[in-house]
Residue, then its C-alpha position, 0 to 999 in steps of 0.5 A: m345640711r341645706n343651712i350649712f350650704m347656704k352659709k358657705i354660698s353667702k360667705n363666698k359672695k361676701s369675700k368676692g365683693q370684698s375683693l372687688v372693693e379692694y381692687g377698686l381701692i388699689l386702682a384708685l391709689v395707683s391713679v392718684v400716684a400716677i397723676t401726682v407724679l405726672q403733675t410734679m414731673g410734667g414741666q421737666i418732661k416738657v423741657t426734655v421733649n422740646n430739647l429732643t425735638t430741637k436736636l432732631q430738627q437740627a440733625n435733619q437740617l444738617s443731613q439735608s444740607a450735607g446731601a445738597t452739596 
């Protein structure tokens, strides 16, 4: 009876360890994909942010000049 119980405990430990390894592999894969996407689209994101900043600055200048008149 004790032998059967010990086999079940051993099997549970193996499956828990296997699950942790699988989660680690998934996390690594997601990280690689995220880094690749950011490197690929990084230039376009920078251009978009710069355009947005310029337009906000222009809008701010317009609102300040309209308030001064």
